[in-house]
N, CA, C and O atoms as a DFTB+ gen file, in Angstrom:
788 C
 N C O
     1  1       0.824      -1.194       0.000
     2  2       0.000       0.000       0.000
     3  2       0.868       1.258       0.000
     4  3       0.600       2.200      -0.745
     5  1       1.903       1.272       0.830
     6  2       2.764       2.454       0.903
     7  2       3.552       2.636      -0.397
     8  3       3.842       3.765      -0.792
     9  1       3.898       1.534      -1.060
    10  2       4.597       1.632      -2.346
    11  2       3.684       2.248      -3.401
    12  3       4.138       3.053      -4.215
    13  1       2.410       1.882      -3.398
    14  2       1.452       2.452      -4.346
    15  2       1.278       3.942      -4.096
    16  3       1.261       4.740      -5.032
    17  1       1.148       4.308      -2.827
    18  2       0.987       5.710      -2.460
    19  2       2.238       6.508      -2.853
    20  3       2.133       7.620      -3.371
    21  1       3.409       5.938      -2.603
    22  2       4.660       6.593      -2.975
    23  2       4.743       6.770      -4.493
    24  3       5.191       7.812      -4.972
    25  1       4.314       5.760      -5.248
    26  2       4.309       5.841      -6.712
    27  2       3.396       6.945      -7.207
    28  3       3.749       7.678      -8.131
    29  1       2.215       7.072      -6.594
    30  2       1.268       8.124      -6.983
    31  2       1.844       9.504      -6.661
    32  3       1.777      10.417      -7.484
    33  1       2.407       9.650      -5.467
    34  2       2.985      10.937      -5.056
    35  2       4.130      11.332      -5.991
    36  3       4.203      12.479      -6.434
    37  1       5.020      10.388      -6.291
    38  2       6.135      10.687      -7.195
    39  2       5.648      11.002      -8.611
    40  3       6.198      11.881      -9.275
    41  1       4.631      10.297      -9.068
    42  2       4.065      10.560     -10.394
    43  2       3.472      11.958     -10.482
    44  3       3.694      12.672     -11.460
    45  1       2.722      12.347      -9.463
    46  2       2.124      13.688      -9.441
    47  2       3.221      14.745      -9.336
    48  3       3.158      15.772     -10.012
    49  1       4.217      14.501      -8.502
    50  2       5.325      15.455      -8.353
    51  2       6.062      15.628      -9.681
    52  3       6.401      16.747     -10.067
    53  1       6.307      14.519     -10.375
    54  2       6.972      14.585     -11.675
    55  2       6.138      15.391     -12.661
    56  3       6.678      16.208     -13.406
    57  1       4.822      15.168     -12.673
    58  2       3.919      15.900     -13.560
    59  2       3.955      17.395     -13.258
    60  3       4.037      18.210     -14.177
    61  1       3.895      17.761     -11.981
    62  2       3.905      19.176     -11.585
    63  2       5.222      19.838     -11.998
    64  3       5.219      20.947     -12.532
    65  1       6.342      19.160     -11.752
    66  2       7.651      19.714     -12.122
    67  2       7.753      19.881     -13.635
    68  3       8.249      20.901     -14.114
    69  1       7.287      18.889     -14.389
    70  2       7.332      18.959     -15.847
    71  2       6.480      20.110     -16.361
    72  3       6.912      20.850     -17.245
    73  1       5.282      20.271     -15.824
    74  2       4.403      21.370     -16.237
    75  2       5.025      22.723     -15.908
    76  3       4.950      23.652     -16.713
    77  1       5.630      22.840     -14.746
    78  2       6.266      24.102     -14.354
    79  2       7.420      24.429     -15.296
    80  3       7.607      25.578     -15.699
    81  1       8.191      23.398     -15.638
    82  2       9.312      23.612     -16.541
    83  2       8.818      24.027     -17.924
    84  3       9.389      24.928     -18.538
    85  1       7.768      23.382     -18.418
    86  2       7.200      23.724     -19.716
    87  2       6.650      25.141     -19.707
    88  3       6.882      25.900     -20.648
    89  1       5.927      25.507     -18.663
    90  2       5.387      26.865     -18.559
    91  2       6.511      27.885     -18.475
    92  3       6.424      28.961     -19.065
    93  1       7.551      27.551     -17.751
    94  2       8.701      28.448     -17.647
    95  2       9.389      28.647     -18.979
    96  3       9.794      29.761     -19.310
    97  1       9.527      27.563     -19.760
    98  2      10.143      27.682     -21.072
    99  2       9.272      28.512     -21.998
   100  3       9.780      29.315     -22.781
   101  1       7.953      28.321     -21.911
   102  2       7.039      29.100     -22.746
   103  2       7.188      30.591     -22.455
   104  3       7.275      31.400     -23.378
   105  1       7.218      30.950     -21.183
   106  2       7.384      32.356     -20.803
   107  2       8.738      32.881     -21.278
   108  3       8.829      34.003     -21.776
   109  1       9.795      32.071     -21.125
   110  2      11.130      32.459     -21.584
   111  2      11.132      32.673     -23.095
   112  3      11.690      33.658     -23.579
   113  1      10.515      31.762     -23.844
   114  2      10.467      31.853     -25.300
   115  2       9.743      33.117     -25.744
   116  3      10.218      33.828     -26.629
   117  1       8.599      33.397     -25.133
   118  2       7.830      34.590     -25.493
   119  2       8.609      35.854     -25.146
   120  3       8.651      36.794     -25.939
   121  1       9.220      35.880     -23.977
   122  2       9.938      37.070     -23.509
   123  2      11.213      37.318     -24.318
   124  3      11.562      38.470     -24.577
   125  1      11.906      36.261     -24.717
   126  2      13.204      36.440     -25.374
   127  2      13.109      36.360     -26.894
   128  3      13.278      37.370     -27.577
   129  1      12.846      35.187     -27.422
   130  2      12.872      34.996     -28.872
   131  2      11.773      35.795     -29.559
   132  3      12.062      36.605     -30.440
   133  1      10.515      35.582     -29.171
   134  2       9.427      36.333     -29.795
   135  2       9.501      37.811     -29.441
   136  3       9.160      38.664     -30.260
   137  1       9.940      38.116     -28.235
   138  2      10.037      39.506     -27.807
   139  2      11.135      40.273     -28.505
   140  3      11.131      41.504     -28.511
   141  1      12.073      39.559     -29.092
   142  2      13.178      40.213     -29.790
   143  2      12.964      40.218     -31.295
   144  3      13.112      41.257     -31.938
   145  1      12.619      39.079     -31.858
   146  2      12.510      38.955     -33.309
   147  2      11.086      38.961     -33.840
   148  3      10.891      39.019     -35.054
   149  1      10.097      38.902     -32.978
   150  2       8.717      38.878     -33.435
   151  2       8.286      37.486     -33.857
   152  3       9.106      36.575     -33.967
   153  1       6.994      37.331     -34.093
   154  2       6.442      36.026     -34.448
   155  2       6.667      35.692     -35.917
   156  3       6.847      34.527     -36.272
   157  1       6.657      36.701     -36.761
   158  2       6.851      36.494     -38.199
   159  2       7.964      37.421     -38.657
   160  3       8.003      38.594     -38.285
   161  1       8.866      36.887     -39.464
   162  2       9.993      37.668     -39.959
   163  2      10.013      37.544     -41.474
   164  3      10.291      36.466     -42.000
   165  1       9.726      38.618     -42.176
   166  2       9.743      38.618     -43.636
   167  2      10.998      39.359     -44.063
   168  3      11.149      40.548     -43.782
   169  1      11.895      38.663     -44.740
   170  2      13.159      39.303     -45.076
   171  2      13.467      39.323     -46.567
   172  3      14.370      40.040     -46.997
   173  1      12.750      38.566     -47.344
   174  2      13.067      38.475     -48.758
   175  2      11.848      37.926     -49.480
   176  3      10.911      37.434     -48.852
   177  1      11.867      38.010     -50.773
   178  2      10.807      37.404     -51.568
   179  2      11.410      36.283     -52.402
   180  3      12.615      36.266     -52.651
   181  1      10.570      35.350     -52.833
   182  2      11.073      34.277     -53.677
   183  2      11.509      34.871     -55.005
   184  3      10.771      35.636     -55.627
   185  1      12.689      34.520     -55.426
   186  2      13.206      35.022     -56.693
   187  2      13.753      33.855     -57.494
   188  3      14.702      33.193     -57.074
   189  1      13.155      33.609     -58.641
   190  2      13.602      32.523     -59.502
   191  2      14.779      33.008     -60.336
   192  3      14.599      33.652     -61.370
   193  1      15.976      32.694     -59.877
   194  2      17.173      33.121     -60.592
   195  2      17.752      32.018     -61.461
   196  3      18.596      32.279     -62.318
   197  1      17.301      30.782     -61.245
   198  2      17.851      29.669     -62.019
   199  2      17.114      29.477     -63.328
   200  3      17.699      28.995     -64.299
   201  1      15.852      29.840     -63.374
   202  2      15.096      29.705     -64.600
   203  2      14.402      28.371     -64.752
   204  3      13.632      28.200     -65.697
   205  1      14.637      27.415     -63.866
   206  2      14.001      26.117     -63.990
   207  2      12.636      26.157     -63.330
   208  3      12.497      26.586     -62.184
   209  1      11.640      25.709     -64.060
   210  2      10.277      25.705     -63.560
   211  2       9.703      24.314     -63.764
   212  3       9.833      23.749     -64.850
   213  1       9.082      23.763     -62.759
   214  2       8.422      22.471     -62.932
   215  2       6.926      22.703     -62.903
   216  3       6.428      23.559     -62.170
   217  1       6.215      21.929     -63.710
   218  2       4.777      22.112     -63.806
   219  2       4.110      20.743     -63.809
   220  3       4.483      19.862     -64.584
   221  1       3.127      20.571     -62.942
   222  2       2.386      19.309     -62.892
   223  2       1.146      19.434     -63.767
   224  3       0.405      20.413     -63.679
   225  1       0.933      18.432     -64.610
   226  2      -0.245      18.402     -65.476
   227  2      -1.412      17.759     -64.734
   228  3      -1.222      17.167     -63.671
   229  1      -2.613      17.871     -65.286
   230  2      -3.802      17.297     -64.656
   231  2      -3.730      15.779     -64.572
   232  3      -4.300      15.183     -63.658
   233  1      -3.038      15.150     -65.510
   234  2      -2.928      13.692     -65.491
   235  2      -1.841      13.199     -64.530
   236  3      -1.604      11.996     -64.431
   237  1      -1.180      14.124     -63.821
   238  2      -0.169      13.740     -62.846
   239  2       1.250      13.767     -63.371
   240  3       2.200      13.677     -62.593
   241  1       1.409      13.888     -64.672
   242  2       2.767      13.938     -65.214
   243  2       3.395      15.303     -64.905
   244  3       2.705      16.303     -64.707
   245  1       4.700      15.299     -64.874
   246  2       5.429      16.531     -64.567
   247  2       6.290      16.904     -65.759
   248  3       7.035      16.080     -66.289
   249  1       6.177      18.143     -66.168
   250  2       7.014      18.647     -67.251
   251  2       7.981      19.665     -66.662
   252  3       7.605      20.491     -65.831
   253  1       9.202      19.595     -67.097
   254  2      10.187      20.582     -66.666
   255  2      10.448      21.529     -67.826
   256  3      10.731      21.105     -68.947
   257  1      10.350      22.779     -67.541
   258  2      10.605      23.799     -68.547
   259  2      11.793      24.616     -68.059
   260  3      11.831      25.037     -66.903
   261  1      12.745      24.835     -68.925
   262  2      13.911      25.618     -68.527
   263  2      13.954      26.893     -69.346
   264  3      13.967      26.866     -70.577
   265  1      13.976      27.997     -68.644
   266  2      14.149      29.296     -69.281
   267  2      15.410      29.922     -68.708
   268  3      15.559      30.043     -67.492
   269  1      16.294      30.311     -69.573
   270  2      17.533      30.930     -69.105
   271  2      17.223      32.274     -68.461
   272  3      16.475      33.077     -69.018
   273  1      17.796      32.514     -67.294
   274  2      17.558      33.762     -66.560
   275  2      18.879      34.495     -66.339
   276  3      19.148      34.982     -65.241
   277  1      19.695      34.570     -67.380
   278  2      21.008      35.188     -67.230
   279  2      20.926      36.655     -66.836
   280  3      21.806      37.155     -66.135
   281  1      19.888      37.347     -67.275
   282  2      19.755      38.774     -66.969
   283  2      18.907      39.017     -65.729
   284  3      18.513      40.152     -65.459
   285  1      18.625      37.963     -64.977
   286  2      17.783      38.120     -63.786
   287  2      18.478      39.017     -62.769
   288  3      19.686      38.923     -62.550
   289  1      17.695      39.874     -62.166
   290  2      18.221      40.820     -61.176
   291  2      17.806      40.351     -59.794
   292  3      16.619      40.165     -59.525
   293  1      18.780      40.161     -58.920
   294  2      18.490      39.763     -57.546
   295  2      18.248      41.014     -56.716
   296  3      19.045      41.952     -56.735
   297  1      17.145      41.014     -55.992
   298  2      16.812      42.137     -55.120
   299  2      16.957      41.657     -53.687
   300  3      16.217      40.780     -53.241
   301  1      17.919      42.237     -52.959
   302  2      18.128      41.844     -51.570
   303  2      17.104      42.547     -50.695
   304  3      16.880      43.751     -50.824
   305  1      16.490      41.787     -49.810
   306  2      15.515      42.366     -48.885
   307  2      14.149      42.524     -49.522
   308  3      13.821      41.843     -50.493
   309  1      13.368      43.415     -48.976
   310  2      12.001      43.654     -49.438
   311  2      12.021      44.863     -50.358
   312  3      12.444      45.949     -49.964
   313  1      11.558      44.664     -51.595
   314  2      11.640      45.721     -52.601
   315  2      10.621      46.837     -52.362
   316  3      10.933      48.006     -52.586
   317  1       9.429      46.505     -51.918
   318  2       8.377      47.508     -51.701
   319  2       7.821      47.367     -50.287
   320  3       6.731      46.822     -50.109
   321  1       8.547      47.847     -49.281
   322  2       8.095      47.657     -47.897
   323  2       6.756      48.323     -47.588
   324  3       5.998      47.830     -46.752
   325  1       6.458      49.443     -48.259
   326  2       5.181      50.120     -48.003
   327  2       4.001      49.258     -48.436
   328  3       2.995      49.176     -47.732
   329  1       4.128      48.610     -49.602
   330  2       3.055      47.728     -50.075
   331  2       2.915      46.507     -49.172
   332  3       1.801      46.065     -48.889
   333  1       4.037      45.965     -48.724
   334  2       4.006      44.817     -47.821
   335  2       3.342      45.196     -46.507
   336  3       2.541      44.432     -45.967
   337  1       3.670      46.366     -45.996
   338  2       3.079      46.833     -44.740
   339  2       1.561      46.965     -44.879
   340  3       0.816      46.546     -43.992
   341  1       1.101      47.550     -45.998
   342  2      -0.342      47.693     -46.235
   343  2      -1.021      46.328     -46.258
   344  3      -2.102      46.161     -45.693
   345  1      -0.394      45.356     -46.908
   346  2      -0.971      44.007     -46.975
   347  2      -1.024      43.368     -45.593
   348  3      -2.013      42.718     -45.252
   349  1       0.023      43.545     -44.794
   350  2       0.047      42.964     -43.446
   351  2      -0.982      43.617     -42.529
   352  3      -1.546      42.955     -41.658
   353  1      -1.225      44.905     -42.719
   354  2      -2.202      45.606     -41.883
   355  2      -3.632      45.145     -42.150
   356  3      -4.524      45.405     -41.342
   357  1      -3.862      44.459     -43.281
   358  2      -5.191      43.942     -43.589
   359  2      -5.521      42.674     -42.804
   360  3      -6.686      42.283     -42.735
   361  1      -4.518      42.028     -42.213
   362  2      -4.784      40.871     -41.362
   363  2      -5.536      41.335     -40.129
   364  3      -5.340      42.463     -39.676
   365  1      -6.400      40.478     -39.572
   366  2      -7.148      40.896     -38.384
   367  2      -6.238      41.072     -37.173
   368  3      -5.495      40.162     -36.804
   369  1      -6.303      42.213     -36.579
   370  2      -5.645      42.559     -35.317
   371  2      -4.145      42.280     -35.263
   372  3      -3.703      41.542     -34.383
   373  1      -3.353      42.840     -36.166
   374  2      -1.906      42.686     -35.981
   375  2      -1.478      43.506     -34.762
   376  3      -1.913      44.645     -34.599
   377  1      -0.638      42.939     -33.919
   378  2      -0.222      43.668     -32.713
   379  2       0.832      44.712     -33.036
   380  3       0.946      45.713     -32.329
   381  1       1.594      44.497     -34.081
   382  2       2.599      45.471     -34.463
   383  2       3.353      45.033     -35.696
   384  3       3.536      43.841     -35.942
   385  1       3.788      46.012     -36.469
   386  2       4.588      45.759     -37.662
   387  2       5.786      46.696     -37.585
   388  3       5.629      47.911     -37.468
   389  1       6.969      46.130     -37.650
   390  2       8.183      46.934     -37.542
   391  2       9.095      46.654     -38.727
   392  3       9.523      45.520     -38.938
   393  1       9.384      47.683     -39.489
   394  2      10.339      47.562     -40.584
   395  2      11.738      47.729     -40.000
   396  3      11.996      48.669     -39.249
   397  1      12.628      46.821     -40.347
   398  2      13.988      46.840     -39.805
   399  2      14.980      46.822     -40.959
   400  3      14.912      45.965     -41.841
   401  1      15.890      47.767     -40.941
   402  2      16.979      47.786     -41.907
   403  2      18.170      47.112     -41.238
   404  3      18.696      47.611     -40.243
   405  1      18.595      45.970     -41.790
   406  2      19.662      45.183     -41.168
   407  2      20.959      45.304     -41.955
   408  3      20.959      45.440     -43.179
   409  1      22.052      45.251     -41.226
   410  2      23.358      45.278     -41.863
   411  2      24.441      44.870     -40.888
   412  3      24.175      44.624     -39.712
   413  1      25.647      44.802     -41.379
   414  2      26.797      44.475     -40.538
   415  2      27.687      45.698     -40.438
   416  3      27.790      46.488     -41.376
   417  1      28.323      45.843     -39.298
   418  2      29.203      46.993     -39.086
   419  2      30.221      46.656     -38.010
   420  3      30.162      45.599     -37.382
   421  1      31.142      47.567     -37.813
   422  2      32.123      47.471     -36.740
   423  2      31.896      48.662     -35.826
   424  3      31.846      49.805     -36.282
   425  1      31.758      48.389     -34.531
   426  2      31.616      49.461     -33.548
   427  2      32.984      49.713     -32.936
   428  3      33.651      48.791     -32.466
   429  1      33.388      50.970     -32.950
   430  2      34.683      51.373     -32.399
   431  2      34.430      52.271     -31.197
   432  3      33.863      53.356     -31.329
   433  1      34.853      51.814     -30.028
   434  2      34.643      52.592     -28.805
   435  2      35.813      53.528     -28.511
   436  3      35.786      54.265     -27.526
   437  1      36.825      53.502     -29.351
   438  2      38.022      54.295     -29.111
   439  2      39.150      53.442     -28.583
   440  3      40.316      53.668     -28.909
   441  1      38.807      52.458     -27.766
   442  2      39.838      51.565     -27.233
   443  2      39.702      50.141     -27.763
   444  3      40.664      49.373     -27.751
   445  1      38.510      49.795     -28.226
   446  2      38.262      48.447     -28.758
   447  2      37.304      48.526     -29.939
   448  3      36.556      49.491     -30.098
   449  1      37.350      47.471     -30.769
   450  2      36.422      47.349     -31.893
   451  2      35.694      46.023     -31.781
   452  3      36.214      45.054     -31.227
   453  1      34.456      45.994     -32.327
   454  2      33.652      44.779     -32.249
   455  2      32.755      44.692     -33.482
   456  3      32.045      45.646     -33.801
   457  1      32.783      43.549     -34.180
   458  2      31.876      43.324     -35.310
   459  2      30.482      43.070     -34.775
   460  3      30.300      42.343     -33.798
   461  1      29.505      43.671     -35.419
   462  2      28.148      43.578     -34.896
   463  2      27.111      43.630     -36.003
   464  3      27.416      43.983     -37.142
   465  1      25.886      43.275     -35.657
   466  2      24.734      43.453     -36.538
   467  2      24.100      44.786     -36.174
   468  3      23.915      45.091     -34.996
   469  1      23.771      45.571     -37.177
   470  2      23.122      46.857     -36.944
   471  2      21.687      46.744     -37.424
   472  3      21.427      46.264     -38.527
   473  1      20.756      47.189     -36.591
   474  2      19.340      47.177     -36.940
   475  2      18.807      48.595     -36.862
   476  3      18.761      49.192     -35.787
   477  1      18.405      49.128     -38.001
   478  2      17.771      50.444     -38.026
   479  2      16.276      50.258     -37.831
   480  3      15.639      49.518     -38.580
   481  1      15.708      50.926     -36.827
   482  2      14.287      50.739     -36.502
   483  2      13.592      52.081     -36.353
   484  3      14.228      53.105     -36.103
   485  1      12.271      52.057     -36.512
   486  2      11.418      53.169     -36.093
   487  2      10.909      52.763     -34.724
   488  3      10.111      51.833     -34.606
   489  1      11.359      53.443     -33.702
   490  2      11.113      52.999     -32.333
   491  2       9.625      52.872     -32.016
   492  3       9.227      51.946     -31.309
   493  1       8.792      53.786     -32.527
   494  2       7.353      53.721     -32.229
   495  2       6.748      52.419     -32.745
   496  3       5.923      51.806     -32.068
   497  1       7.154      51.997     -33.937
   498  2       6.648      50.749     -34.523
   499  2       7.260      49.532     -33.836
   500  3       6.573      48.544     -33.578
   501  1       8.548      49.612     -33.544
   502  2       9.261      48.455     -32.995
   503  2       8.781      48.094     -31.590
   504  3       8.767      46.921     -31.217
   505  1       8.394      49.088     -30.828
   506  2       7.875      48.833     -29.474
   507  2       6.604      47.985     -29.550
   508  3       6.373      47.135     -28.690
   509  1       5.779      48.214     -30.579
   510  2       4.531      47.454     -30.726
   511  2       4.779      46.010     -31.160
   512  3       3.976      45.127     -30.861
   513  1       5.885      45.767     -31.863
   514  2       6.148      44.439     -32.416
   515  2       7.169      43.642     -31.612
   516  3       7.459      42.494     -31.948
   517  1       7.712      44.234     -30.560
   518  2       8.752      43.549     -29.793
   519  2       8.589      43.836     -28.304
   520  3       7.666      44.533     -27.882
   521  1       9.497      43.288     -27.534
   522  2       9.515      43.501     -26.088
   523  2      10.684      44.412     -25.702
   524  3      11.156      44.376     -24.565
   525  1      11.145      45.222     -26.650
   526  2      12.338      46.044     -26.439
   527  2      12.218      46.952     -25.223
   528  3      13.180      47.113     -24.472
   529  1      11.070      47.535     -25.027
   530  2      10.896      48.470     -23.909
   531  2      11.199      47.800     -22.570
   532  3      11.765      48.430     -21.676
   533  1      10.828      46.535     -22.427
   534  2      11.087      45.795     -21.186
   535  2      12.495      45.201     -21.141
   536  3      12.945      44.763     -20.082
   537  1      13.188      45.182     -22.271
   538  2      14.531      44.613     -22.326
   539  2      15.622      45.642     -22.034
   540  3      16.788      45.279     -21.875
   541  1      15.259      46.907     -21.963
   542  2      16.235      47.959     -21.654
   543  2      16.620      47.832     -20.186
   544  3      15.763      47.930     -19.308
   545  1      17.906      47.614     -19.915
   546  2      18.352      47.484     -18.523
   547  2      19.021      48.761     -18.022
   548  3      19.101      48.988     -16.815
   549  1      19.500      49.595     -18.942
   550  2      20.044      50.907     -18.593
   551  2      19.646      51.893     -19.678
   552  3      19.745      51.594     -20.868
   553  1      19.197      53.065     -19.264
   554  2      18.753      54.067     -20.222
   555  2      17.249      54.018     -20.394
   556  3      16.550      53.303     -19.676
   557  1      16.757      54.790     -21.359
   558  2      15.316      54.878     -21.598
   559  2      15.032      54.848     -23.093
   560  3      15.797      55.375     -23.900
   561  1      13.924      54.225     -23.438
   562  2      13.482      54.214     -24.827
   563  2      13.186      55.636     -25.277
   564  3      13.446      55.988     -26.427
   565  1      12.643      56.457     -24.381
   566  2      12.300      57.838     -24.741
   567  2      13.542      58.627     -25.163
   568  3      13.451      59.483     -26.043
   569  1      14.698      58.355     -24.553
   570  2      15.936      59.028     -24.962
   571  2      16.326      58.621     -26.378
   572  3      16.795      59.447     -27.161
   573  1      16.131      57.349     -26.702
   574  2      16.440      56.864     -28.045
   575  2      15.498      57.492     -29.065
   576  3      15.912      57.824     -30.176
   577  1      14.235      57.654     -28.691
   578  2      13.230      58.190     -29.605
   579  2      13.525      59.635     -30.010
   580  3      13.201      60.036     -31.128
   581  1      14.128      60.413     -29.127
   582  2      14.347      61.835     -29.426
   583  2      15.768      62.151     -29.894
   584  3      16.013      63.255     -30.381
   585  1      16.699      61.225     -29.763
   586  2      18.097      61.479     -30.128
   587  2      18.425      60.769     -31.434
   588  3      18.605      59.551     -31.452
   589  1      18.505      61.526     -32.529
   590  2      18.766      60.893     -33.827
   591  2      20.175      60.319     -33.934
   592  3      20.450      59.528     -34.837
   593  1      21.062      60.701     -33.037
   594  2      22.406      60.126     -32.994
   595  2      22.560      59.144     -31.840
   596  3      23.677      58.783     -31.468
   597  1      21.434      58.713     -31.274
   598  2      21.467      57.759     -30.179
   599  2      21.450      56.336     -30.695
   600  3      20.939      56.066     -31.782
   601  1      22.010      55.425     -29.912
   602  2      21.976      54.010     -30.279
   603  2      21.755      53.169     -29.030
   604  3      22.094      53.568     -27.916
   605  1      21.183      52.006     -29.248
   606  2      20.996      51.003     -28.203
   607  2      21.964      49.869     -28.503
   608  3      22.131      49.481     -29.659
   609  1      22.598      49.342     -27.474
   610  2      23.521      48.220     -27.676
   611  2      23.176      47.091     -26.717
   612  3      22.673      47.324     -25.619
   613  1      23.453      45.871     -27.144
   614  2      23.253      44.706     -26.291
   615  2      24.222      44.728     -25.120
   616  3      25.319      45.277     -25.220
   617  1      23.810      44.127     -24.010
   618  2      24.650      44.181     -22.807
   619  2      26.002      43.500     -23.003
   620  3      26.993      43.928     -22.412
   621  1      26.062      42.453     -23.818
   622  2      27.342      41.774     -24.056
   623  2      28.278      42.650     -24.889
   624  3      29.488      42.663     -24.658
   625  1      27.715      43.386     -25.864
   626  2      28.522      44.324     -26.653
   627  2      29.039      45.431     -25.740
   628  3      30.205      45.818     -25.817
   629  1      28.159      45.938     -24.874
   630  2      28.554      47.001     -23.941
   631  2      29.670      46.527     -23.009
   632  3      30.612      47.271     -22.736
   633  1      29.563      45.294     -22.523
   634  2      30.614      44.756     -21.647
   635  2      31.935      44.611     -22.393
   636  3      32.992      44.989     -21.887
   637  1      31.862      44.063     -23.597
   638  2      33.081      43.828     -24.376
   639  2      33.794      45.144     -24.716
   640  3      35.023      45.215     -24.692
   641  1      33.010      46.182     -25.033
   642  2      33.598      47.472     -25.400
   643  2      33.716      48.428     -24.216
   644  3      34.184      49.558     -24.356
   645  1      33.275      47.948     -23.034
   646  2      33.295      48.756     -21.803
   647  2      32.522      50.058     -21.986
   648  3      33.009      51.136     -21.646
   649  1      31.307      49.942     -22.530
   650  2      30.481      51.116     -22.805
   651  2      29.549      51.425     -21.647
   652  3      29.034      50.525     -20.984
   653  1      29.346      52.696     -21.419
   654  2      28.385      53.192     -20.439
   655  2      27.442      54.148     -21.155
   656  3      27.721      54.577     -22.275
   657  1      26.330      54.483     -20.513
   658  2      25.414      55.463     -21.086
   659  2      26.155      56.772     -21.322
   660  3      26.936      57.217     -20.481
   661  1      25.901      57.377     -22.470
   662  2      26.536      58.645     -22.808
   663  2      27.835      58.506     -23.575
   664  3      28.315      59.482     -24.151
   665  1      28.423      57.300     -23.596
   666  2      29.669      57.103     -24.343
   667  2      29.417      57.272     -25.837
   668  3      28.331      56.977     -26.338
   669  1      30.427      57.744     -26.525
   670  2      30.343      57.903     -27.975
   671  2      31.058      56.737     -28.649
   672  3      32.122      56.301     -28.210
   673  1      30.448      56.242     -29.728
   674  2      31.032      55.158     -30.515
   675  2      30.985      55.546     -31.987
   676  3      30.153      56.351     -32.405
   677  1      31.880      54.968     -32.755
   678  2      31.869      55.164     -34.198
   679  2      31.435      53.841     -34.820
   680  3      32.026      52.795     -34.550
   681  1      30.401      53.896     -35.652
   682  2      29.901      52.711     -36.347
   683  2      30.398      52.797     -37.784
   684  3      30.099      53.752     -38.501
   685  1      31.162      51.783     -38.198
   686  2      31.751      51.754     -39.527
   687  2      31.126      50.624     -40.333
   688  3      31.158      49.462     -39.926
   689  1      30.557      50.980     -41.482
   690  2      29.990      49.995     -42.401
   691  2      30.555      50.293     -43.780
   692  3      30.240      51.318     -44.385
   693  1      31.380      49.402     -44.264
   694  2      32.034      49.647     -45.549
   695  2      32.946      50.855     -45.443
   696  3      33.764      50.948     -44.527
   697  1      32.803      51.785     -46.388
   698  2      33.646      52.985     -46.393
   699  2      33.046      54.115     -45.555
   700  3      33.685      55.147     -45.354
   701  1      31.830      53.920     -45.072
   702  2      31.152      54.977     -44.313
   703  2      31.290      54.760     -42.817
   704  3      31.379      53.628     -42.341
   705  1      31.307      55.869     -42.085
   706  2      31.310      55.788     -40.627
   707  2      30.476      56.935     -40.076
   708  3      30.349      57.996     -40.688
   709  1      29.914      56.686     -38.903
   710  2      29.070      57.698     -38.266
   711  2      29.202      57.551     -36.756
   712  3      29.327      56.445     -36.231
   713  1      29.171      58.690     -36.070
   714  2      29.303      58.672     -34.621
   715  2      27.919      58.637     -33.970
   716  3      27.001      59.337     -34.396
   717  1      27.787      57.807     -32.926
   718  2      26.550      57.690     -32.163
   719  2      26.858      57.816     -30.678
   720  3      28.001      57.666     -30.245
   721  1      25.816      58.095     -29.912
   722  2      25.932      58.153     -28.456
   723  2      25.093      57.026     -27.875
   724  3      23.946      56.842     -28.281
   725  1      25.639      56.275     -26.942
   726  2      24.916      55.165     -26.313
   727  2      23.859      55.754     -25.377
   728  3      24.187      56.394     -24.379
   729  1      22.590      55.529     -25.714
   730  2      21.492      56.040     -24.881
   731  2      20.759      54.918     -24.157
   732  3      19.902      55.177     -23.312
   733  1      21.096      53.666     -24.487
   734  2      20.449      52.547     -23.822
   735  2      21.211      51.251     -24.028
   736  3      21.863      51.041     -25.051
   737  1      21.110      50.389     -23.028
   738  2      21.708      49.055     -23.091
   739  2      20.595      48.061     -22.815
   740  3      19.863      48.190     -21.833
   741  1      20.470      47.066     -23.687
   742  2      19.384      46.095     -23.542
   743  2      19.929      44.695     -23.306
   744  3      21.082      44.389     -23.610
   745  1      19.058      43.858     -22.753
   746  2      19.374      42.444     -22.542
   747  2      18.155      41.635     -22.940
   748  3      17.097      41.738     -22.319
   749  1      18.313      40.820     -23.993
   750  2      17.194      40.014     -24.472
   751  2      17.058      38.718     -23.698
   752  3      15.972      38.142     -23.637
   753  1      18.147      38.252     -23.107
   754  2      18.149      36.951     -22.452
   755  2      18.713      35.869     -23.349
   756  3      18.884      34.729     -22.916
   757  1      19.003      36.213     -24.596
   758  2      19.619      35.283     -25.539
   759  2      21.021      35.819     -25.823
   760  3      21.172      36.842     -26.490
   761  1      22.036      35.136     -25.323
   762  2      23.399      35.670     -25.409
   763  2      23.865      35.866     -26.845
   764  3      24.637      36.786     -27.118
   765  1      23.409      35.014     -27.776
   766  2      23.805      35.168     -29.177
   767  2      23.328      36.498     -29.752
   768  3      23.999      37.092     -30.596
   769  1      22.176      36.960     -29.295
   770  2      21.654      38.252     -29.755
   771  2      22.355      39.386     -29.029
   772  3      22.762      40.367     -29.651
   773  1      22.499      39.258     -27.716
   774  2      23.079      40.336     -26.912
   775  2      24.537      40.621     -27.254
   776  3      25.012      41.736     -27.035
   777  1      25.255      39.634     -27.789
   778  2      26.657      39.887     -28.122
   779  2      26.858      40.282     -29.578
   780  3      27.984      40.563     -29.989
   781  1      25.780      40.307     -30.371
   782  2      25.897      40.679     -31.780
   783  2      25.183      41.974     -32.134
   784  3      25.409      42.505     -33.222
   785  1      24.329      42.505     -31.265
   786  2      23.572      43.719     -31.609
   787  2      23.911      44.842     -30.669
   788  3      23.373      45.942     -30.801
């Protein structure tokens, strides 16, 4: 009898622990991954650059047609973001749509340099589509919104470059460079993101 009771107690305890762990992971996933990158990420459109097209006939046979696409033009990213935004806004109750200009750059703090991903955002839109406002650990979103030379950096980037609020950095992308002031430091909870943005 005591063995049966012990088995039931351990089974229930295992179930409770498993449910708590699952709920905890769900909250972590929503707060970090979805809160940083959003639920849907549209970054490119399908572009047929090879010229090969397959077509299924009504009888089930498949015909392959090859058209040379030597003059095909590859368009990186979204070619008409305004039209895409209008189409997305037609979905019922979108919580937010944020257009992001992505690129790679080197941040120079004066004493150290660090390769990073740069994300250009419209803060008003991005707040609706992400959890950025809650991820700021130092500084304020409002400071970023009003300072056109302000930047937000991940906490791992800030640690590596020894950056504090108000520090000036030079962001170099290709042959261009521009100076920014650190107005906020964020932590997403995902170290791969925090050390690259």
